[in-house]
LONUFI-734537 format. One record per residue: residue in one letter; x, y, z of N, C-alpha, C in turn. Coordinates in steps of 0.05 Angstrom, whole numbers, plus 32768, in hexadecimal, padded with zeros to 4 digits. Each point is the difference from the previous one (the first is absolute). Example, Ala and Ser with C-alpha at 12.3 -4.5 7.8 and 13.67 -1.06 7.14 Angstrom:
2
a81087F8E809C7FEE80188000801280188000s7FF980157FF28010801880017FF18016800E
END
This chain:
489
m7ABD822983117FE780067FFE7FE97FE68004e7FF5800080177FE57FEA7FFE7FEE80057FEDr7FF07FE77FF97FF080057FEF7FE6800F800Ep7FF380097FEF7FE5801780097FEE7FE6800Fg7FEF800E800E7FEE7FF180157FE77FFE7FE9v80017FF37FF07FE680077FE97FFB7FE17FF8r7FE77FEE80067FF77FEA7FF47FFB7FFD7FE5f80057FEC7FEF80027FFC7FEC7FDD7FFD7FFEa7FFB80097FEA7FE27FFD7FF37FFC7FE37FF6t80047FEC800D7FF87FE97FF27FEF7FF17FEEr7FE4800C80107FEE7FF17FF27FF180117FEAp8009801B7FFD7FF980157FEA800F7FFD7FEBv801C7FFA800380147FFE7FEB7FFD7FE67FF3v7FFD7FE680107FFA7FEB7FF47FEE7FFC7FEFg7FE8801780077FEA80057FF18002800A7FEAv801080107FFC8009800E7FEA800E7FE87FECa80117FF7800280117FEF7FF77FEE7FE67FF2a7FF07FF980137FED7FEC7FF27FEB800D7FF0v7FF7801380097FF280097FE1801180057FE7l8015800B800080197FFC7FEA7FFA7FE37FF9a80077FF3801280057FE07FF47FEC7FF57FF6v7FE5800B80017FE97FF97FF67FFE80087FE5v8004801B7FFF8002800A7FE8800E7FF87FE9l801B7FF7800F800D7FF57FE97FFF7FE57FF8t7FF47FF280127FF87FE47FFB7FE880047FE8a7FEB800A800A7FEA80077FE7800F80067FEBl801180127FF7800880057FEB80147FED7FF2s80097FEE800E80197FF97FFC7FFD7FE57FE0g7FEB7FFA7FFD7FF57FF07FEF800280137FE3r7FFC80187FFC7FF380107FEE801A7FF97FE8y7FFA800B7FE9801280047FEB80137FDF8003g801680018005800F7FEB7FFC80197FFE800Ef80187FEF7FF6801880018012800D801A7FEEh8012800A8011801180137FF9801A7FF57FEFr800F80087FF4800E7FF57FEB801A7FF9801Cd8003800B801380187FF780117FF37FEF8011e7FEB7FFE80067FF87FE4800D80047FE87FEFl7FF57FFF7FE6800A7FF07FED80217FF48006y801180157FFF80197FF980067FFF7FF1801Df7FF9800E801580067FF380187FF27FE38002l7FE97FFF7FEC7FF47FE2800580177FEC7FF4a8013800B7FEA80117FEC7FF080147FFF8014a800C8015801080147FFC800B7FFA7FF78018a7FEA7FFA800E7FF57FEE801680067FE87FFCd7FFE7FF57FE680077FE97FF580207FFB7FFFh80068010800780287FFC7FF78009800E8019l7FF67FF5801E800B8013801480227FFB800Ba801080157FFE801180088001801280178012w80137FFD8004800A801480177FFE80207FF1g80017FFB7FE4800080177FF37FF580037FECy7FFC80127FEF7FF680057FE4800D80147FF0i800080097FE9801180127FF17FF7801C8004d7FF0800480067FF0801A80087FF180038025q80067FE8800C7FF28009801B800E7FE28012p7FFA800A801A80017FE880157FE77FF07FFDp80067FEA80137FEA7FEE7FFD7FE97FFF800El7FF9801480137FEA800580147FE37FFA7FF6t800280167FEA7FE080017FF77FFD7FE07FF3p80127FFD7FE97FF87FE37FF37FF97FEA8016l800B8003801480007FEB80207FDF80048007l7FFD801C80017FE28008800E7FE77FF87FE9v800980057FEC7FED7FFC7FE57FF87FDC8002r801C7FFA80067FFD7FDA80007FE87FFD8012v8003800780207FF77FFF80127FDF80077FFBs7FF880127FF47FED800B80047FF07FEE7FE9t800A80007FE77FE97FF37FED80057FDE800Ag80197FFD800A7FFC7FE0800B7FE77FFA8016i7FF38017800C7FEE7FFC80107FE9800E7FFDf7FFF800D7FF17FE6800F7FEF7FF980017FE8g80167FEE7FE97FF47FFE7FEB801280117FEEa800B7FFB7FEA800B800F7FEA7FED80107FE5t7FF3801080127FEE80137FF98006801E8001p7FF480157FFD800C801F7FFF7FF37FFE8020m7FEE7FF9800D80008001801E800A7FF08010g800C7FEA7FF780107FF0800E8017800D8004i800B80027FF0801B801080018004801D800Ar7FE98006800A7FFE801C800F7FF980048019v7FFC7FEA800A7FF87FFC80188015800E801Cl80177FEE7FFD8018800F80138001801B7FF7s8005800D7FEA8006801F7FFB7FE4800A8014t7FE87FF47FFC7FEC8010800E80048002801Bl800B7FED800A8003800080168015800C800Fa801A80007FF2801C801680017FF2801D8003s7FF080017FE97FF5801C80047FEE80098015a7FEF7FEA800B7FF7800C801A801180088011a80157FE98007801180038012800B801E7FFEt800680057FE78014801A7FFE7FED801A800Bv7FE37FFC7FFD7FF68013800D7FFE7FFD8022v80017FEB800A8006800280178019800B800Fv80177FFC7FEF801B80048004800880238001i7FEA800F7FEE7FFC801A7FF47FF780098018a7FE67FF6800E7FF6800A801A80147FFE801Bl80187FEF800080107FFC8016800F80137FFCi800880077FEB801480117FF67FF48022800Aa7FE580007FFF7FF780188003800280008021r7FF67FEE800E80057FF9801F801B80078008e801D7FF87FED8015800B800D800680197FFDf7FEB80137FF28007801A7FFB7FED800E8018g7FF57FF080117FED8012800F7FE280067FF7a7FF97FEC7FEF7FE780047FFA7FE67FF18014g7FED800780037FF17FF7800E7FED7FEF7FF5r7FEB7FF7800B7FEB7FEA7FEF7FF880057FE8r7FF3801A80007FFA800E7FE8800E80007FEEa8018800E800A801A80067FE480077FE77FFAq80017FEF801280087FDD7FED7FED7FF97FF0v7FE6800480067FEC7FF57FF28000800F7FE0l8005801A8002800180187FED80167FF37FEBa80167FFA800D801C7FF67FF57FFB7FE47FEFa7FF37FEF800D7FFA7FEE7FF47FE77FFD7FEEi7FEE800D7FFC7FF6800C7FEC8006800E7FE4c801880108007800B800D7FEB800E7FEF7FF6a800D7FF0800F80167FE27FF07FEA7FF67FEBa7FEA7FF980117FEA7FEB7FF17FF880067FE6v7FFC801D7FFF7FF0800B7FE38019800F7FECs801B80008008800F80057FF280037FF87FEDg800880087FE580017FF27FE080117FF08009f801680038008801B7FED80007FFB7FEA8011l7FF47FFE80157FF97FE9800A7FF17FF27FF6l7FE980097FF67FEA7FEF7FF880127FF57FE0g800D800C7FF180097FF77FE8800E7FE38003v80138006801780167FE880087FF47FEE800Bg7FE58003800C7FF77FF3800F7FEB7FE97FF2h7FF7800E7FE37FEB7FF67FF680157FE17FF3l801D80027FF980117FF27FED800D7FEB8018a80097FEC7FF380147FF28008801F80077FF7s800A800C8013801A800C7FEF801C800B8016t800F80077FF480198001801A7FF78019800Aa7FF880147FF57FF5801B800C7FED8000801Et7FF27FE87FF47FF57FFA801980077FFE801Ay800E7FE97FFC80137FF8801B80148015800Bd800D800D7FEB800F801080037FF4801F8011l7FE980087FF57FEF8015801580067FF6801Dl7FF57FE580067FF97FFB801B801D7FFC8009a800C7FF97FF580217FF780108007801F8008w800480197FEF800380187FFB7FF5800E801Dm7FE27FFA80047FF5800C801A800A7FEC8016g80037FEB7FFD800C7FF48017801D800C8007v801680007FF28018800B80067FFE801E8004a7FEC800B7FF67FFA801E800D7FF78006801Bl7FEC7FE880067FFA7FFF802580177FF7800Dl80087FF37FF880197FF78011801080148001a800C80167FEF8010800F7FF77FF980198016i7FE680097FFF7FF4800D801180047FFF8018k7FF87FE6800D80077FFA801C801A80018008l80107FF77FED8021800A80087FFF8015800Bl7FFC801A7FE78004801880017FFA80078018r7FE67FFE80067FEC80078018800E7FFB801Ft800A7FE67FFB80047FEF801C801980068007g801380007FEB801F7FFF7FFC800B7FE98007n7FEC7FE98003800A7FDD8005800D7FF67FECg80177FFF7FFF80107FF17FEC7FF67FE67FF7r7FF07FEF80107FF87FE77FF97FF280007FE9w7FF2801580027FEB7FFF7FE4801080017FE1w801880018000800D7FF67FF180047FE87FF6v7FFA7FEF800F80027FE37FFB7FE57FF97FF3a7FEB800D800A7FE57FF77FEE7FFD80107FE6i8009801880028005800D7FE380107FF17FF0g80127FEC800A80177FF37FED7FEF7FE77FF7l7FF47FF480167FE97FEC7FF87FF280017FE7v7FEB801B80067FEC80057FEC800E80087FE0s8018800C7FFF800D80087FED800A7FE77FF2g800A7FF2800E800A7FE47FF37FEA7FF57FEDi7FEE7FFC800B7FE87FF07FF87FF880117FE1a8000801C800A7FF2800A7FE9801B80037FECl80147FFF7FFF80117FFC7FEE7FFC7FEA7FEEq7FF57FEA800B7FF87FE67FF67FEE80027FEEn7FF2801880027FEC80087FF08001801A7FE6k80128010800C800D801D7FF1800D8002800By801780107FEA8017800F80137FFC801E8000l7FE6800B7FFF7FFE802080007FFE80058023v80017FEB80107FFC8006801B8013800D8009v801A80007FF1801A8008800A7FFD80208001l7FF5800E7FEB7FF880177FF27FF480108024p7FEA7FFA80087FFA800F8015800F7FFE8015l80167FE78002800D8000801C801680147FF2a800C7FFE7FF0801480147FF87FF8801F8004a7FE180027FF57FFF801C800880008005801El7FF27FEE800E7FFC8007801C801D8005800Fl80157FEE7FF2801D8004800B800C80198001i7FFA80087FE58003801C7FF67FFA80118016a7FE77FFF80057FED8019800F80087FFE8019v80087FEB800D800E7FFF80198016800B8002l80137FF77FF1801A800F7FF47FFC80218005v7FED800A7FF37FFC801E7FF77FF78007801Fv7FEC7FFB800B7FEF800C80117FFD7FF88020g80157FE47FFE7FF37FF180177FE47FF08006p80067FF08018800E7FFF801180187FE87FF4r80128006800580187FE87FF580037FF48013a7FFD7FFB801E80017FF380127FFA7FE07FF9v7FE980057FF17FF17FE87FF8801D7FEA7FEDl800E800F7FF980157FF27FEF801B7FFA800Fr7FFF8004801580167FFB800B7FFC7FED8017t7FFD7FE67FF87FF17FE8800B80097FE97FF2w800F7FE880057FFD7FE97FFA7FE97FF07FF7w7FEA800A80097FE87FF37FF17FFC800A7FEAl800E80157FEB7FFE80067FEA80117FEB7FEDp80187FFA800580097FF07FF17FF17FDF8006a7FF37FF680107FF97FEE80097FE17FFD7FECg7FFA801A7FFC7FE67FFE7FF2800280047FE8v8017800A7FF0800B7FF67FE1800E7FE78001v800D7FF5801380077FE180007FE77FF17FF6l7FEC800280127FE77FEC7FFE7FF280057FE6a7FFD80197FF27FF180057FE680177FF37FE9a800C8004800880177FEF7FE980007FE77FFDa80017FF8802380007FDC7FFE7FE07FF57FECi7FEB801480047FEE7FFC7FFD7FFB7FFF7FDAa800D80167FFB80027FFF7FE080157FF87FF3t80127FF2800F801E7FEF7FF37FEF7FF17FEDp7FEF7FE97FFD7FFF7FF07FEC7FF780047FECn7FEF801D80027FF9800E7FE1801A800F7FF5l8011800E80108018800C7FF380157FEF7FFAl80007FE6800D80157FEA7FF37FF07FF87FE1w7FE77FFD80057FF97FF97FDE800780137FEDq7FF8801C800A800580187FEB801880017FFBa80197FF68016801880007FF7800A7FE97FECa7FF37FE9800280097FEA7FF17FF680037FE5h7FE980167FF47FF680067FEC8004801B7FF7d8014800A800D800E801D7FED7FF28012800Aw7FF6800480157FE78015800A7FEF800A7FE6p7FEF7FED7FF57FEE80067FEC7FEC801B8010q7FF87FFA80157FEC8018800B8011801B7FFCl801780048003800E801C7FF77FFC80067FE5t80027FEC7FF18001800A7FDA7FE27FFC8003v7FE87FF480097FE7800E7FFD7FF6801D8009a800F800380187FF9801F800C801580117FF0g800A80017FFA8019800E7FEB7FEC80067FDDg7FF57FE77FFB7FF380067FE57FE1800F8008i7FFD7FF880187FDD801480028009801E8009s80178006800680098019800A8004800F7FE0e800D7FED7FF4800F800F7FE67FE480057FF0d7FE67FED7FFC7FE980047FF57FF480158007d7FF67FFF80187FEB8014800E800A80128011g801C800280038006801280177FF880237FF5t800580057FEE7FF6801C7FFA7FDF80078004e7FF37FEF7FF87FDE7FF9800680027FFC8017n800E7FF980137FF77FF88018800B801D8012r8013800B7FF48006802280107FEC800D7FFEi7FF780007FEB7FEC80187FF37FE97FF7800Bm7FF57FEF80087FE87FFA800E7FFF7FFB8018f801F7FFD800F7FFE7FFE801B7FEC80168014i7FFB80147FF97FF3801080107FE97FF98001p7FF580077FE27FE37FF77FFB7FF47FEB8013l800D7FE77FF17FF47FE38013800480058018q8014800F800A80017FFC80217FE680098008i7FF180147FFA7FEA800A80057FE57FED7FFAl80037FF67FE57FE87FF17FF47FFF7FE58008q801B7FF580047FFE7FE3800B7FFA7FFF801Fl7FFE8010800A7FF87FFB80187FE3800E800As800180177FF87FDF800A7FF68009801D8004p7FF980107FF47FFE802480047FEF80088019f7FF07FF380077FEE80068015800C7FFA801Bl80197FF27FFE80147FF78018801880158002v800880107FEF800C800E8002800580128018p7FED800C80087FFC8012801A800D7FF0801El7FF77FE4800280077FEE801180247FFD7FFFw80007FF97FE780247FFF8006801180138001v7FF4801A7FFA800D801A80057FFF80088015v7FE97FFA80137FFE8001801C80127FEF8012g80007FE67FF6800E7FEB800B8023800C8002f800680077FDF801B8008800180098013801Cr7FEA80197FFE80068012800E80017FF18027h7FF27FF57FFE80007FFB801A80177FEE800Cl80067FF27FED801D7FEA8005801280158004w800580177FF180138013800080078012801Br7FE48000800F7FFF800C8016800C7FF38016t80027FE68003800C7FEF801780197FF57FF6p801380048011801E7FF27FF980057FEB7FFAw7FF27FE7801180007FEB7FF97FF37FF17FE6s7FF180097FFC7FF27FFC7FE28004800D7FEBr801380197FFE800E80157FEE80097FE97FE9p800F7FEC8006800C7FF57FEC7FEE7FE77FEEv7FEA7FFC800D7FED7FF77FEC7FF3800D7FECa7FFF801D800E7FF080117FE6801380057FEEl801B80018007801B80047FEF80077FED7FEAa7FF17FE88010800C7FE57FE97FF180057FE7y7FE8800B80007FEA80077FE9800C800A7FE3p800D80178005800A80137FED801B7FEE7FF6i800E7FF98014801C7FF67FF97FF07FEB7FECl7FEE7FEA800A80047FE67FF07FF380107FE1c7FEF801180057FFB800A7FE38018800A7FEBv8014800B800E801580067FF680127FE97FEFv7FFE7FED801280127FEA7FFB7FF17FED7FE8v7FE97FFF7FFF7FE57FF17FF3800C80107FDDl7FF4801B8000800880157FEA80247FF97FF8a800E7FFE800E801E7FFE7FF57FFA7FDF7FF5l7FFA7FF0800280027FE67FFA7FE97FFD7FEBg7FED800D7FFD7FED80057FEB7FF17FEC8000g7FF97FFE801B7FE87FE4800D7FE880067FFBk7FE67FE880017FE9800C7FFD7FF88011801Fs7FE780137FFC7FF6800C80107FFB7FF8801Ay7FF27FE87FFE7FF57FEE801480147FFA8012y801E80037FF780107FF5801680098013801Da7FEF80177FFB8003801280187FE47FFF800El7FED7FF17FF07FE0800C800F80017FF4801Dp80097FE980067FFC7FFA80188003800E8017l801880137FFC8003801680187FEF80127FFFl7FF280097FE67FF180127FFF7FDD7FF68018l7FFC7FE47FFD7FF37FEF801680068003801Cv801D800A800680088001801A7FF9801D8009l800080127FE97FFD801880097FE780088008v7FEC7FF27FEC7FDE8003800480027FF68020a80097FEA80037FFD7FF7801F800480158019a801C800B7FF58002800F80107FF480238008g7FEA80057FE67FF180157FFB7FE67FF68011a7FF87FEB80037FEA7FF7800A7FF68011801Cq800E7FFF80107FF9800F801B7FF880207FF6p801D800B7FF17FF1801B80017FE780087FF2v80017FED7FEA7FE480037FF37FEA7FFE800Ev80027FEB80137FE67FFD80137FFE80198016d8014800B800980018017800E7FF280177FF2w800780047FE97FF780117FF37FE27FFE7FFEl7FF47FE880017FE480017FF87FE9800A8017t8005801880027FF1800980147FE3800C7FF9t7FFB80027FE67FE7800E7FFA7FF47FE57FECf7FE3800780037FEE7FE87FED800A80077FEBr800A80167FF1800280037FDF80187FED7FFFr8011800A801180227FEF800180007FDE7FFBr7FEC7FFB80147FF67FE27FFE7FF27FF97FE0v7FF3800F7FFB7FF37FF67FE2801580017FECl800C80177FFE801480047FF180147FE57FFEl80097FFA8017800E7FE880027FF37FE97FF5s7FE57FFC800A7FF47FE57FF080017FFF7FE2v7FFB80177FF97FFE80047FDE80147FFC7FF4g80158002800F802480017FF67FFE7FE08002l7FF47FF7801380047FDC7FFF7FF27FF47FF6v7FEB80037FFA7FE67FF97FEB801180037FE1l800880147FF7800580097FE680237FF27FFEt800A7FFD8016801C7FED7FFF7FF47FE57FF5a7FF07FEF80107FF77FEC7FFC7FF57FF97FE6l7FF080127FF17FF97FF97FEA801080057FE9t801280158003801280067FEF80177FE97FFAs7FFF7FF8801C80177FEC80027FFA7FE47FEEa7FE37FFB800E7FF97FE47FF77FFC80027FD8l7FF680157FFF7FF880067FE2801B7FFC7FEDf80138007800D80217FFC7FF1800F7FE48005t7FFF7FF1801680057FF580047FFD7FE38006l7FE57FF680067FF17FEC7FFF7FED7FFC7FE8p7FFE7FE57FFC7FE880007FE57FE37FFF800Cv800080197FFB7FD9800F80077FFB7FFC7FE5l800A800C7FEE7FF480077FE87FFF7FE47FECp7FEE7FFF7FF07FFF7FF17FE8801B7FFC7FF3a80097FE87FF8801680027FEF7FFF800E7FE8s7FEB80037FF57FFB80147FE48006801E8007a80038008801D80048015800680198009800Ev80107FF37FF780197FFB8017801280117FEFn7FFF800D7FE9800D80157FF68006801A800Cf7FEE800380107FFB80188007800F8009801Dv80047FE4800E801B8003801180187FFD7FFCl80047FF57FE6801C7FF77FF9801280158004p7FF780167FFA801780177FF88010800A8020v7FEC7FF8801580098002801B80107FE3800En7FEE7FE87FF380097FEB800B80007FE37FF1k801780037FEE7FFA7FF37FF380017FD77FFEe80047FFA801E80027FE880077FE07FF78000q7FF0800E80027FE07FFA7FFF80037FF17FE0g800780097FEC80017FF27FE680117FEB7FF8e800D7FFB801D80167FE47FF67FF17FE98013q7FEB800780057FEC7FE5800C7FED7FF87FECi8000800B7FEE7FE87FFD7FE9800D7FF37FE3g7FF77FE87FFA80077FF77FDE80107FE18000w800D7FFE8017800B7FE580027FFB7FE77FF1p7FDF7FFB80047FF97FE17FF0800180047FE6e7FF580257FFB800380037FE3801080007FF4l8020800C800C80177FF87FEF80037FDB7FFFv80017FF3801580037FE97FF57FE97FF47FF1s7FE680027FFA7FF47FFA7FF0800280057FE1a8013801E7FFF800880067FE180167FEC7FFAv80117FFD8017801C7FEB7FF67FFA7FE77FFBa7FEE7FFC80107FF17FE17FF87FEE7FFB7FE0t7FFB80187FFB7FEF80027FE380157FFE7FEEa801B800F800680177FFF7FEB800D7FE78003w80037FF28017800D7FE97FFB7FF07FE57FEDq7FE980087FFE7FF37FEF7FEE800980077FE5q800D800E7FFA800D800C7FEA80167FED7FF6i800F7FF28015801A7FF27FFD7FEE7FDF7FF4p800B7FF67FF37FFA7FE37FF57FFE7FED8019a7FF07FED800A80057FEF801080167FF78007p800A7FF17FE2801C7FF38009801980108008q7FF680197FF7801F800F800B7FFE800F801Fq7FE87FFD800A7FFB800A801D80107FF68016a80077FE97FFA800F7FEF80118019800E8007r801180057FEC8019800C7FFB7FFB80298003a7FE8800A7FFE7FFC801680028005800A801Dv7FFD802080058006800B80167FF4801A8003i7FF5800780167FF480178000801380128016l8007801C7FF38015800F800C7FF280188009t80018009801A7FEF801A8003801C80138005t7FF980207FFF800E8010800A8005800E8017n7FEB7FF2800F7FFF8010801C7FF97FEB8016y80058004801C7FF37FE680137FE180098005g7FF380127FF77FE17FFF80017FF07FF07FEFq80107FFB7FE27FF07FF77FEC800E7FDF8009a80137FF6800B800E7FE880067FE97FF38016g8001801080147FEB7FFD801D7FE67FFC7FEDa7FEE80137FF47FEB7FFC7FF27FFD7FE37FF4l80167FF97FF27FFA7FE97FF280067FE48009t80158007801880077FE880167FE47FF88012q7FE8801680057FEC7FFE80107FE77FF57FEEy8000800E7FEC7FE47FF87FEE800E7FE87FE8g801580037FFD80067FEF7FE97FF97FE37FF7p80027FF580197FF47FE380017FE37FFE7FF5r7FF58013800E7FE27FF77FF87FF780087FDCh801480087FF07FFB80037FEB80157FE87FF0g800D7FEC800D80117FF17FF3801B80117FF6l8009800F800F801A800C7FF180127FF28011p802080037FF480127FED80118008801B8011q80187FF8800C800F800D80128009801C7FF1p80008017800C800380177FF2801E800E800Cy800E80087FEB801F8007800B800380207FFEs800E8006800F8004801F8003802080068004n800980187FEF801D800A8006800280178016h7FE47FFF80168001801C800F80037FF58019m800C800B8016800A7FFD801A80037FE88006s7FF77FF5801780077FE380057FF37FE67FEFf7FF1800F7FF27FF47FEF7FE8801E7FED7FECh800A80147FFC801D7FFC7FF480067FE88008d80077FFA801A800A7FF280147FF27FDF800Bw7FE780047FFB7FF27FEE800A7FFB7FE57FEAs800280097FE77FF87FEF7FE6800F800E7FE8h800A7FED7FF08002800C7FE07FFD7FEA7FEEp7FF7800A7FE97FFF7FE37FEC80187FF47FF6s7FFC7FE87FF980187FEB7FFE800480007FE3d80147FF97FF6800F80047FE77FE87FEC7FECm7FFB7FF0800F7FED7FEC7FED7FDF800C7FFFq7FFD8017800A7FEB80137FF88008800F7FECd7FFF7FF47FE5801080177FEA7FE97FFE7FF0g7FDD800580047FED80097FF17FF980137FFDp7FEC800D7FFD7FFA801D7FFF8000800B801Cv7FFC801A80008007800F80197FE580178001l7FE97FFC80117FF28018800580068013800El800780147FFB800D8019800C7FE98011800Ev7FFF800A80167FE88012800F801180198004e7FF880167FF1800E801580007FEC801C8006q8008800F801A7FEE80117FFA800580147FECt801680087FF9800380137FE480177FEC7FF2r7FFD7FFB7FE680107FF57FF0801A800B8003n80137FF28002802180057FFC800E7FEE7FEDq800C80137FEA800D7FF17FEB80197FFB8005s800F800E8017801F7FEF80067FFA7FEA8010y7FE9800280107FF57FDE80137FF67FEC7FE5e7FF480067FF37FF27FF07FEC801B7FF77FEFa801880087FFD80137FF97FEF80067FE6800Bh7FFD7FFD8016800E7FE7800D7FEB7FE27FF9f7FEA80057FE57FF47FF27FFB7FF37FFF7FE2t7FFA7FEF7FF580017FFA7FE37FDE80097FF7y8001800F7FE87FE580067FFA7FEF8001800Ec7FFA8018800B7FEF8002801C7FE480127FF3r7FE87FFA80027FEB801A7FF67FEA7FF68017e7FEF801880007FEF800680197FE37FEE7FFBv7FFE7FF080137FE57FF07FF87FE980018011g8003801C80157FF2800B800A80018012801Ak7FED800A800880068016801D7FEB80038011v800A800580147FF17FFA801B7FE5801C8000d7FEB7FF6800D7FEE800E80047FF07FF88019n8003801280137FF57FFA801C7FDF7FFE8002g7FF580107FE97FE47FFF7FFC7FF38011800Av8007801280117FF98013800F800880217FF9g80197FF77FF1800C801D7FF3801780088015a7FFD7FFB8017801180068018801F80077FF4d8012801180038012800A7FEC80197FF98012n80067FE9800480147FF98016801B7FF67FEAe800E7FF0800C80187FFF7FF37FFF7FEA7FF1e7FEB7FEC80007FFC7FEF7FF07FF87FFE7FEFq7FEC80167FFF7FE880037FE7801680067FE5g7FF07FEF7FED801180047FE680197FEB8000t800D7FFA801180107FED80067FFD7FEF7FDEa801D80007FF180007FEC7FEF800B7FE78004i7FF07FE97FF180057FE77FFD800E7FFD7FE5v801D7FF58008800F7FFF7FE3800A7FDF7FFFl7FFA7FF57FE780067FE67FF780177FFD7FF2c801D7FF6800B80107FFA7FEE80077FE17FF9n80067FFE7FEE800E7FE37FF880147FF18015g800F8015800B80177FEA800E8010801C800Bt801F7FF680088010800A8004801080077FF7t8013800B7FFB801980077FF7801E7FEF800Aa7FFC7FF7801B80127FF380017FF07FF1801Ap80107FE4800E7FF47FF080177FFE80148016w7FEA7FF4800E7FFA8011801A801480068010s800C7FF28003801A80008016801080117FF6t800680097FE4801180177FFD7FEE80188006l7FEA80037FF27FEE801C80037FF980038020w7FFA7FED800E7FF08009801A801480158013p80197FFA80048010801380147FFD801D7FF3g7FFD80087FE7800480187FF87FE280077FFAl7FE97FF980057FEA800A7FFF7FF28006801Er80107FFD80157FFB800880167FF080228008r7FF07FFE800F7FF8802080017FF87FFE8020f80108016800D7FF98006801B7FF280148007y7FF780097FE97FE7801480097FF1800B7FE6
END
């Protein structure tokens, strides 16, 4: 089938993307770094082909962004803002592939730009930000493949998928779901071409350096994923359907329902519709997070744009749509962007806890610095600061030097591999623990709590109330203790 003779609405769509970029930029300096961003800043100083919990692309992009724009919350988020703006354009292109006219393309772009999911990942520098753009790119190319039947699109799909695999392995999920859907409802002819293995080989070649790194380190990312599923799998399954609705926006539900029906009625696009429920089943079976399936919902929203525009035959319906988009924008911004004072953040934490994870890191470091002064000066040269998660370690790496603090250590994720205390550091140990753990403290001698973290605004985030515990020393040399202290999740 030839491409529909519809021009791309370049100016208005780019205008929507530009407005999104302006909003994200204006708010990017509010609150502070997210715990994951602090981890990425540290990872950017230890560039490698892989990490315990992720491939290398996001730390590399953080290195580029902060190298150009500065190691600030605003500087680290510039590239993620641009990626989110590009995602809006790609979603409008997807709508065009489904036959959407110029008005419908703009509607698809607006719906994407005001959706809670895109705003949430667009505000932060995260693997999910670039993963969403990659998913939309793969979706656009796959839709072109199905619509035209031209197997050469497999090579482009392989190229984008290979790059995506250097950021996150999740891109295999929509590809697997689409493959299953094509096998079930067709058109199976797109699978009977040598361009398909060519695309697979290209994707594998691009992903190989990271895969070799993972293999050389006994596939730690599988251990991390398994631990997350074991810890959170039940909760993820219970909350899956509610979060599918809430994280995108309840006001967008009619668009993706209409989009599903629109795709199902056309044979070539039917596998795109079927891929979403298949992906949901896969994510539920794995106990994965609900947002793993959200990108395909944006594809359905794009598909629903033209039917909705066709429905706007009366003034009342146009008003109803406008009100829905305004409410979507307002609620999405409220729950995903730092528009509230930090002191009011608890209002949104039940829906989006990531808001709270951007608050209180300088205060945590200040509390650690106060506790550090309780160590006699002659002993400080042999003393160690040990944190129990990468957020704490990242914050101390970022803010610690201005307080005169030494390099922190952590047994969590890749921090465990980057550095560890030497056996010569046999002095006091200052532990930073979210919750005191007696079995963990058993590795140290005479431990006592000497401080607590208070973010100063009452934000009920993960680090509020974190205990700072001072121990006299270790029960064995660090070289003996360190391997057993590792935490993958």
